[in-house]
N, C-alpha and C positions, 0 to 999 in steps of 0.2 A: 547094100547097107546092112540088111539083116544078117547076111552071111558073115560079114566082117565082125559084127557085134557078137555073133554066136561063137566065133573062134577066139575072142579075146581072153576068156578064162584059160583055155588050153595053152595059148601062146604065153600068157603071163606066168603060168605055173611051170612051163618048160625050162625057164632059166633058173639059174641058182638064186637061192633066197638071200645069200650074202655075197656081195661083190667086193672082194678085196683086191688091192693093187699088188700084184706079185713083185714088182720092181722095188716098191718101197719096203716090202717084207724082206726081200733078199738083201738089199743094201743095209737096212737097219740091223739085220741079223749078222752080217759080215762086220759091221762097226762094233756091235756089242760083243761078238766073239773075239775080235782083235782086242778089245778093251779088257775082256776077262783074262786073256793070256797075258797082257801087259801088266795088269794089276797084280796077278799072281807072281810074275817075274820081279816087279818092282817092290813087292811087299814081303816076299818069302823070308828074307834074312831078318828083317825087322820083326815080323810076326814070330819067327822062331825064337828070337832073343827076348822080346817083351811078353809074348803070350804063350810061349812054349808050344805053339801050334803053327807050323810053317804055312798052312793053307787057310788060316783064320779069316784073312780078308777076302779070299776067293769064295769061302762059304757065305760070308756076309754079302758079298756082291751078287752071288747067285740068288740069295734071298731077296735082295732088292730088285733084281731083274724079274724074278717070279712076281713080286708084288706089283711092279710096274706093268707087267703083262696083264695081270688080273685087272688092274685099274684101267688099263687100255681097252680091255674087252667091255668093261662096264661103261667106259666113255663112248665106245663105238655103239652101244645099245641106245644111247640118247639121240633122238633125231635132231639134226641141226636146227630145224625150224623151232623146236622147243627150246634149244639152247639160246636162240635169239631172243625168245620171249623172256628168258631168265637173265638177260644182260644186266639189268638194274640190280637184281639180287646179287649177281656175281661181283658187281662193283662195290656194293655195300660190304659183302664178305671180305673182299680184298682190303678195304679200308679198316675194317675191324681187326683183321690179322696184322696189318702193318702197325696199327696202334697198340694192340695187346702185347706185341713183343717188346715194346718199349717200357712196359709197366713193370717196375721191380717186383719180383716174386713170380711173375708169369714168364717174362723173357729170361732165357738161359744165357749166361755169359760164358764165352769161350774165347781164349786168346785176346781178351780185351774188347770183344765185340758182342753186342746183345742181338744176335740174329735168330735164335732158335727158341721154339716153344717146346717144352718137354711134355710129351704125351705118353704117359706110363713109363716104360723103360726107354722110349725112343725120344730123340731130339729131331724136331722137324724145322727146317729152314723155311720160314714163312714167305720169303721173297720169291722162292721158286713157284709156289702156287699163286701168290698175289699177282705175279707177272702175267700168268695165263688168264686169270680172271679179269684183269684190267684190259688185256688185249682183246678179250671176248667183247668187252663193252666198246672198245675203240672200233672193232669191226662193225658192231651194231650202229655206232654213231656214223660211220662212213656211209652206211646205207640210208639211215633215216634223215640225215642232214647233208645229203650229197650236194644239193643245190647250193646251200650256204657254204659248204666246205670249198666248192669250186669257184664261188663268186667273189670271195674277198678274205680279208684278214679276220673278220669276226667269226666266221665259221671255223677258222683254223685255231683261233685263240682259246676257245673253250676246251678242246681236248688237250691242247698244250698246257693249259693251266692245270688240268687234271694230272697229266704226266709230271708236271713240275712238283705238284703236291706230293704224289707218290714217291718221286725221286728224293724229295726232301725228307720223308719218313725213313727211306733207306740210308740216306746220308747220316741221319741221327744215330743209326745202329752202331757204328758206322759201316757202310757198304757202298762205297763209291762205284765200284765195279758193277754191281747189280743195277745201281741207279743209272749209270751210263748205258748199259745194255738195254734196259727197259726203255729209256728215253729214245735211244737211236732206233730201236725196233718199232716203237709206237709212232715215232716221227716218219720212219720209212713207210709204214702202213698208210698214214695220212697222205703222204706224197703219191703213193700208188693209187689212192682213191681220188686224186685230182686236185690237190692243193696247188695253188699257183706258184710258179717258180720263184717269182720275186719275194713272196712271203716266206718261201722255204729258205732262200738265201739269207734273208733278214734273220730268221730264227736260228740258222746255223751260226751267224755272227754273234747273236745274243747268247746262245748256248755255250759257245766257245769262250766268250768273255766270262760268263758265270763259272764255268769250269776252272778257268784260269784263276779267278778270285778265290774259289774254294781251295785251290792248291796253295796259293800264295799265303793265305791266312791260316794254314794248318802246318804246324811244324813237322809232323810225321810224314805228311804227304810231300813237303818239300824235300825231306830226306830221301824219300823214294825217287823223286825226280832227279836229285843230284847223283844218287847211286845208279840210277838208270842211264844218265848221261856218261858217267865214268865209273863203272862198277869196280875196275881194277884199282881205283884210288884207295879203296878200303876193302880188299878182297876177303878179309876175315871178319868184317863187321857188316855194314849196311849193304855192301855189294856181294855178300857171301852166296846168297841163293842164286843170283843171277850168274855170277862167275862159274858156280858149279854146274849150272844148266848149260852154259856155253861150252864148258869143258866136255860135258857129256855129248853134246851135239857134234863138237869137233872130232871126238874120238870115233864117231860112227863112220865117217868117210863114205865110201860108196855102198858097201854091203854090211856094215856093222861089225861088231866084235862077236856077235852070235847071241842067240836067244838065251837069256839067263846069265850072260857073262858080263853084265854092266859092272863097273867099278863104282861109279858115282852113286848108285843106289845103296851102297854099303855105308850108310850113315853119313855120307857127305852131302847129298842133295836132299834138302828138307822137302817134305810133302812129295816124295818121289812117285807114290801111288796115286796121288790126288791131283793137285794143280800142275805138277811138273811131270806128268806121266809121258807127255810128248817128248821130253828130253831123253828119258830112258828109252823110249821107242827108237828115237833117232840114234842113240848110242848102240843099241843092240841089233837093229835092223838096217841102219845106215840110210843113205839117201834113197835107196830103193823102197825101203819101208815107209819113209816119209812121203814119197810120191804116191804110193798106193793109198796111204791114209788120206792125203789130200784129195785124191781122185774119188774116194769113197764118199767124203763129205760133199764135194762138188756135185757128184752124181745124185746124191739124195736130195740136196738143195734144189737142183734143177728139176728132178722128178716132182718134188712138191709143188714147185711153181707151175709145172705143167698141169698138175691136178687143179691148182687154183685157176689157171687159164681156161681149162675146160669147164669148170664150175661157172666162171664168168660168162662163157659163151652160151651156157645153158640157162642164163638168166638168174643164177643163184649168186647174187652179189655177196651176201653175208658169208656164205660158205667159201666163196673165193677168198675173201679177206681173212677168214679163219686160217685157211691153208697158207696164204701168203705170210701171215703173221709168224707161223711156225718156221717157214723157210727163212724169213729174215732173221728171226732169233737164232736159228741154227748157224747161219752164215756169220752173223755178228759175234756170237760168243766163241765159236771156233776160231774165228780170225783173231779175237783178243787173246784167248788162251795160247794159241800158237805163237802170236806176236810177242807175248810176255816171255814165253820160254826161249825165244830166239833173240831177245834183247831189243826188239823193234818197238815195244810199248813198255811203259812203266808197269811194275808188278801190281797185279790185281788178284784178289782171291776168288778166281773163277775157274770152274772145272772145264775140261774138255767134254762136250756134250756126248752122252752115250758110251763114253770110254773111261773117264776117270772114276775113281772110287768116290762118288759124290753123294751117296745116300739120297737125300731129297731130290737132288738134280736128276738122278737116274729114274727114279720112280715117276716124277712129274713129266719128264721128257717122254717116257713110253706111254704114259696116259694121254699126253697131248698128240702123240702119234695116232692113237686110237681115234681122236677127233678127226684128224687128217684123213684116215682111212674111211671114217664116216662120210666126210665130204665127198670122197670118191664114190662111195656107195650111193649116196643121195644123187649125185650128178648123173650116174648111169641110170638110176631108177627114173629120174625126171626126164632124161632124154628119151628113154624107151617109152615112157608114158606119153610124152608129147608125140612121138612117132606113131603110136598106136591111135591117138586121137585124130592125127592128120589122115591116117589110113581109113578110119571110120568116117 
């Protein structure tokens, strides 16, 4: 026993102080690099015409990536156990942000939506940060009230009410896309935590009914649905964006028209470097580029869930739900964005994670990845610590 104890400091110090997951780093770097290439290609003509600087959006995107990496490093430095203790303050901050953006004079209006807070020269989309803060609390709830969550409707109702209130604030901006992604991600996390299937199905029915009602009683949302069902009925009006996206995707065929050779990005396809960057990618890189892009997102999502599973096996439930929350968000938002680009889903103002010129989206996503990497680090540290205790 004494010999084992004596060797503990040497064994503990022999390993790396920081344990990062190389697979996550490689996959994330590949997605971000591909995004930088496509943002440059999709925006170069517009930037040259409007800003007299062809690489203006590339420079801005590089700054956002650098800022996101810095915040990711800072997030990595926060122990996940401490983050769990901050769950309530995170929820309060999320509520304050969602409320503040609706206050005239604080919230900044762009394209008819009040989604941004102006911080000096920067506009920050509060829904991006609020989503992470709310999901941190949901992960905390899944651990603290696990028995109630697994036992019946009451345990599921409280977090669903919270998600409903948060979604309501987002709809007031209005931002139905962000509200839908938040609710689906939070709901998926509760299901992974053990919510009973019958209550899950009941909630799905109620949620679908509420979403249908919101659409039916909103004229502009109904126009989006109509243009989604038949965009060719008004190809130069309500269906313009979707028809241009479909034309871009169709032109790509097997191997694309060539990097930089997109026609649709030449002032035909609105938001080509942002919400519809996938359409430009499909046009320039073809089906081959689409398959590679989907494979990268699927691989990153799968790897994050592996990290979550390992944390769960190590007894770190909160950490497991943190990682799973990111994996769910990544899969849901990527699916919605790609679905919109391909005409499978109605138009939503959502970016393609880690690829689009999304400003707040890019920064927050990279910061959230820092938390996921911290989960991996804490899992390995906990596992090795438990192994040393068993040896002793």
